[in-house]
N, C-alpha and C positions, 0 to 999 in steps of 0.2 A: 502045679496043683491041678485040681480036677477041671478048672475052666479052660485049660490049654489043650485038652485031649479031644481028638476028632470023634470018638464015640459019644462024648458028652454033647458035642455039637449036634450029632445025628439025633440024639434023644430030644434035645431042645427044639430042633426043627420039626420033628414029628409032633411034639406037643403043641408047637405053634400052629402047625397045619391043622391039627385036630380042633383047636380053639377057634381058628379062623373059619373052618367049615361047619362046625357044630354049634358053637356058641354065638359067635358074632352075627350070623344072619338072623338070629332071634332078636338081638338088641338093635341092629342097624336096619334101616329100610333097604329094599332091593336096589342094587346099583351103588349103594354107599358103604358097603362092607369094606373096611380097611384091611391092609395086609398086616398080618401079625408076624410074618417071617422077616420083613424089613427091620422092625425094631431089634429083633434078635441078631440079624446080621450087623446092624450098627453097634450094638452092645458088644459083640465079640470083636469087631474091628477097632473100637475105642481102646480096648485093653490089649491088642495084639500088634504084631508087625504088619507092614503093608502086604507081604506075601501071604501071611496067614489070614489077613482081612480079605484078600482076593479069593483064597480058598474057601473061606466061610461063606462069602457071597455066592460063589459058584456052586457050592453044595446046597445052600438054602435055596437059591434060585432054581437049580436043577430039580430038587425035590418038589418044589412048588409047581414046576412045569410038568413033571411026571404025574403029580397028584391031580392036576387039573386036566391033563390029557389034551391040551391045546397049545398051539404055537411053541413047540419045544425050543428052548434056547433063549426066548425073549427075557424071562425073568432071570435065567442063569447069567446072561451077558449083562443085563442091567445091574443086578445085585453084586456081580463080581466087580464091576466098575465102581459102584458105590462103596463096597467094602474096602477096595483099594484106596480110594480117595479119602475115606473117613480115617483109615489107618495112617495115612500120610498127614492129614490135618491134625489128628489128635496129638502128634508130637510137637506141634507148634502152638498149641493152645494150653492155657493153664489148666491143671488138673482139678476137676471138681466132680463129686459123685452124682449130682443131680442135674445141675444147669447144663454142663457141657454135653453129656450124652443126649439130653432132651433136645438141645438146640441142633446138634449134629443130626439127630433122627428127623427133625422137622425139615432141615435143609436137604437131607437125603431124599425125603419124600417129594419135596418140591423138584429136585433134580431128576428123580426117577420117572415121574409121570410124563414130562415132556420127551425124555429120552425113549420111553416105551412107545409113545405116539409116533415119534420119527421112525423108530425101528419097524413098527407095524406099517407105516406108510411105505417104507422102502421094500417091505416084504409083499406089498400089493394089497394090504387091507386098508380100506378108506373109512375112517371114522371122523365125525365132526369134532372139531377141536373143543368147542364148548361142552359138548356132551361128554367128552373124555375128561376134562378137567373139572367138571361140576363137583365131583365128590372130593376134590383136593383139599379144601379147607378142613373138612372133618377128618380126613386121613392124616393131615399134618398134625392136628391137635391130638389125635389118638397116638401117633408115633411119639410125639413129644412127651406125652404122659406115661406111655407104656414102657418106653426104653429105661428111664431111671427106676420105674417101679420094678421091672424084671430084675434089673441089676441089683437093686436093694434086696429084694427077696432072695436072690441067689447068691448074694454077697460077692459080687464080682470085685476083684481088686487088680491093680496094675501089676504087671510082671515084676517090676522093680520092688514093689512092696512084698510080694510073695517071696521073691528071691532073698530079700533081706531077712524074712522070718525063717525060711527053711533051707537057704543056701541055693546055689545055682544048679545043683544036681537033681533037678526034678524029673 
């Protein structure tokens, strides 16, 4: 169905970037603006295979890197890793439309922040740890609430559910 096509992912990521750069800075204080792309990556990875979760993370992270114009590859590498891990984990967790995507998004945010800090340290950027993780609680809560909300609004369904309704010839 529509959720499994790359052009749809591209539209979702552009919309997420627009919301993240235009709307969220009005709501959240400076330095505490959460990522809107990570919940979309997690949402796609929850309903996809690990390879497609990796591709969704790479696409979303790369678009975020190009959009921001700084440290190209940081978000692409981090989100590709997160998308792959979420897609692997989703096969081992009981299916639920609200709790599981929200939980995986929160865990993904907790994993992404230290990973990005380490990658920045390796690249030669030195940020204080406490300053880097200070917005983490609000980002985790935002990801946990937004991922199931986006999935419910867009009516994301598992591949097995869609194939049983429409057949495997999508």
